PyMOL commands that place a pseudoatom at each C-alpha (Angstrom):
pseudoatom trace, name=CA, resn=MET, resi=1, chain=A, elem=C, hetatm=0, pos=[0.000, 0.000, 0.000]
pseudoatom trace, name=CA, resn=LYS, resi=2, chain=A, elem=C, hetatm=0, pos=[1.428, 3.306, -1.081]
pseudoatom trace, name=CA, resn=PRO, resi=3, chain=A, elem=C, hetatm=0, pos=[0.636, 6.159, 1.362]
pseudoatom trace, name=CA, resn=ASN, resi=4, chain=A, elem=C, hetatm=0, pos=[-1.987, 8.546, 0.017]
pseudoatom trace, name=CA, resn=MET, resi=5, chain=A, elem=C, hetatm=0, pos=[-2.665, 10.706, 3.098]
pseudoatom trace, name=CA, resn=GLY, resi=6, chain=A, elem=C, hetatm=0, pos=[-0.748, 13.783, 4.135]
pseudoatom trace, name=CA, resn=THR, resi=7, chain=A, elem=C, hetatm=0, pos=[0.063, 14.863, 7.681]
pseudoatom trace, name=CA, resn=ALA, resi=8, chain=A, elem=C, hetatm=0, pos=[-2.718, 17.438, 7.934]
pseudoatom trace, name=CA, resn=ASP, resi=9, chain=A, elem=C, hetatm=0, pos=[-5.279, 14.874, 6.765]
pseudoatom trace, name=CA, resn=ARG, resi=10, chain=A, elem=C, hetatm=0, pos=[-4.053, 12.359, 9.348]
pseudoatom trace, name=CA, resn=ILE, resi=11, chain=A, elem=C, hetatm=0, pos=[-4.212, 14.896, 12.187]
pseudoatom trace, name=CA, resn=ILE, resi=12, chain=A, elem=C, hetatm=0, pos=[-7.741, 15.965, 11.242]
pseudoatom trace, name=CA, resn=ARG, resi=13, chain=A, elem=C, hetatm=0, pos=[-8.888, 12.338, 11.216]
pseudoatom trace, name=CA, resn=VAL, resi=14, chain=A, elem=C, hetatm=0, pos=[-7.439, 11.640, 14.663]
pseudoatom trace, name=CA, resn=LEU, resi=15, chain=A, elem=C, hetatm=0, pos=[-9.044, 14.793, 16.065]
pseudoatom trace, name=CA, resn=LEU, resi=16, chain=A, elem=C, hetatm=0, pos=[-12.406, 13.825, 14.583]
pseudoatom trace, name=CA, resn=ALA, resi=17, chain=A, elem=C, hetatm=0, pos=[-12.077, 10.340, 16.070]
pseudoatom trace, name=CA, resn=ALA, resi=18, chain=A, elem=C, hetatm=0, pos=[-11.416, 11.903, 19.485]
pseudoatom trace, name=CA, resn=VAL, resi=19, chain=A, elem=C, hetatm=0, pos=[-14.516, 14.090, 19.147]
pseudoatom trace, name=CA, resn=PHE, resi=20, chain=A, elem=C, hetatm=0, pos=[-16.598, 11.068, 18.128]
pseudoatom trace, name=CA, resn=ALA, resi=21, chain=A, elem=C, hetatm=0, pos=[-15.324, 9.111, 21.136]
pseudoatom trace, name=CA, resn=TYR, resi=22, chain=A, elem=C, hetatm=0, pos=[-16.114, 12.006, 23.469]
pseudoatom trace, name=CA, resn=LEU, resi=23, chain=A, elem=C, hetatm=0, pos=[-19.630, 12.354, 22.087]
pseudoatom trace, name=CA, resn=TYR, resi=24, chain=A, elem=C, hetatm=0, pos=[-20.268, 8.637, 22.530]
pseudoatom trace, name=CA, resn=PHE, resi=25, chain=A, elem=C, hetatm=0, pos=[-18.725, 8.132, 25.965]
pseudoatom trace, name=CA, resn=SER, resi=26, chain=A, elem=C, hetatm=0, pos=[-20.241, 11.312, 27.415]
pseudoatom trace, name=CA, resn=GLY, resi=27, chain=A, elem=C, hetatm=0, pos=[-23.678, 10.033, 26.435]
pseudoatom trace, name=CA, resn=THR, resi=28, chain=A, elem=C, hetatm=0, pos=[-24.400, 12.885, 24.023]
pseudoatom trace, name=CA, resn=VAL, resi=29, chain=A, elem=C, hetatm=0, pos=[-24.891, 10.481, 21.116]
pseudoatom trace, name=CA, resn=THR, resi=30, chain=A, elem=C, hetatm=0, pos=[-26.332, 7.076, 22.003]
pseudoatom trace, name=CA, resn=GLY, resi=31, chain=A, elem=C, hetatm=0, pos=[-27.828, 4.069, 20.279]
pseudoatom trace, name=CA, resn=ILE, resi=32, chain=A, elem=C, hetatm=0, pos=[-27.180, 3.257, 16.640]
pseudoatom trace, name=CA, resn=PRO, resi=33, chain=A, elem=C, hetatm=0, pos=[-25.837, 6.736, 15.735]
pseudoatom trace, name=CA, resn=GLY, resi=34, chain=A, elem=C, hetatm=0, pos=[-23.332, 6.449, 18.594]
pseudoatom trace, name=CA, resn=ILE, resi=35, chain=A, elem=C, hetatm=0, pos=[-22.147, 3.050, 17.416]
pseudoatom trace, name=CA, resn=VAL, resi=36, chain=A, elem=C, hetatm=0, pos=[-21.784, 4.384, 13.880]
pseudoatom trace, name=CA, resn=LEU, resi=37, chain=A, elem=C, hetatm=0, pos=[-19.642, 7.266, 15.212]
pseudoatom trace, name=CA, resn=ILE, resi=38, chain=A, elem=C, hetatm=0, pos=[-17.405, 4.876, 17.163]
pseudoatom trace, name=CA, resn=VAL, resi=39, chain=A, elem=C, hetatm=0, pos=[-16.911, 2.621, 14.125]
pseudoatom trace, name=CA, resn=LEU, resi=40, chain=A, elem=C, hetatm=0, pos=[-16.201, 5.637, 11.907]
pseudoatom trace, name=CA, resn=GLY, resi=41, chain=A, elem=C, hetatm=0, pos=[-13.741, 6.968, 14.489]
pseudoatom trace, name=CA, resn=ALA, resi=42, chain=A, elem=C, hetatm=0, pos=[-11.969, 3.594, 14.599]
pseudoatom trace, name=CA, resn=VAL, resi=43, chain=A, elem=C, hetatm=0, pos=[-11.676, 3.601, 10.802]
pseudoatom trace, name=CA, resn=PHE, resi=44, chain=A, elem=C, hetatm=0, pos=[-10.293, 7.161, 10.921]
pseudoatom trace, name=CA, resn=VAL, resi=45, chain=A, elem=C, hetatm=0, pos=[-7.634, 6.177, 13.476]
pseudoatom trace, name=CA, resn=LEU, resi=46, chain=A, elem=C, hetatm=0, pos=[-6.695, 3.022, 11.569]
pseudoatom trace, name=CA, resn=THR, resi=47, chain=A, elem=C, hetatm=0, pos=[-6.344, 4.817, 8.241]
pseudoatom trace, name=CA, resn=SER, resi=48, chain=A, elem=C, hetatm=0, pos=[-4.334, 7.581, 9.943]
pseudoatom trace, name=CA, resn=LEU, resi=49, chain=A, elem=C, hetatm=0, pos=[-1.907, 5.060, 11.427]
pseudoatom trace, name=CA, resn=VAL, resi=50, chain=A, elem=C, hetatm=0, pos=[-1.216, 3.384, 8.079]
pseudoatom trace, name=CA, resn=SER, resi=51, chain=A, elem=C, hetatm=0, pos=[-1.418, 6.623, 6.018]
pseudoatom trace, name=CA, resn=PHE, resi=52, chain=A, elem=C, hetatm=0, pos=[-3.632, 4.907, 3.480]
pseudoatom trace, name=CA, resn=CYS, resi=53, chain=A, elem=C, hetatm=0, pos=[-7.311, 5.451, 2.712]
pseudoatom trace, name=CA, resn=PRO, resi=54, chain=A, elem=C, hetatm=0, pos=[-8.933, 2.932, 0.352]
pseudoatom trace, name=CA, resn=LEU, resi=55, chain=A, elem=C, hetatm=0, pos=[-11.664, 5.428, -0.505]
pseudoatom trace, name=CA, resn=TYR, resi=56, chain=A, elem=C, hetatm=0, pos=[-9.028, 7.895, -1.726]
pseudoatom trace, name=CA, resn=THR, resi=57, chain=A, elem=C, hetatm=0, pos=[-7.789, 5.235, -4.133]
pseudoatom trace, name=CA, resn=LEU, resi=58, chain=A, elem=C, hetatm=0, pos=[-11.268, 4.732, -5.571]
pseudoatom trace, name=CA, resn=VAL, resi=59, chain=A, elem=C, hetatm=0, pos=[-11.799, 8.480, -5.996]
pseudoatom trace, name=CA, resn=GLY, resi=60, chain=A, elem=C, hetatm=0, pos=[-8.242, 9.147, -7.212]
pseudoatom trace, name=CA, resn=LEU, resi=61, chain=A, elem=C, hetatm=0, pos=[-7.405, 11.547, -4.390]
pseudoatom trace, name=CA, resn=ASN, resi=62, chain=A, elem=C, hetatm=0, pos=[-3.921, 11.865, -2.898]
pseudoatom trace, name=CA, resn=THR, resi=63, chain=A, elem=C, hetatm=0, pos=[-3.100, 14.334, -0.101]
pseudoatom trace, name=CA, resn=CYS, resi=64, chain=A, elem=C, hetatm=0, pos=[0.397, 12.956, 0.481]
pseudoatom trace, name=CA, resn=PRO, resi=65, chain=A, elem=C, hetatm=0, pos=[3.101, 15.438, -0.534]
pseudoatom trace, name=CA, resn=LYS, resi=66, chain=A, elem=C, hetatm=0, pos=[5.332, 14.390, -3.384]
pseudoatom trace, name=CA, resn=LYS, resi=67, chain=A, elem=C, hetatm=0, pos=[8.802, 13.254, -2.382]
pseudoatom trace, name=CA, resn=GLN, resi=68, chain=A, elem=C, hetatm=0, pos=[11.721, 15.327, -3.606]
pseudoatom trace, name=CA, resn=ALA, resi=69, chain=A, elem=C, hetatm=0, pos=[14.108, 13.385, -5.860]
for i in range(1, 69): cmd.bond("trace and resi %d" % i, "trace and resi %d" % (i + 1))
show_as sticks, trace
zoom trace
């Protein structure tokens, strides 16, 4: 897997995952919507750790900066 996520994108995803976790564990969002937020947050953290988003590949998006030769 070739990285397709830049640093800013990864940071934003981790911050969103933290917000989702807070909303769920504080009881603000409960039930099915809360579970969906937790799963989405887990996917955000996982994709941030590996710097690869499969959806970006399907869409043709790449936020990873080009390496200097």
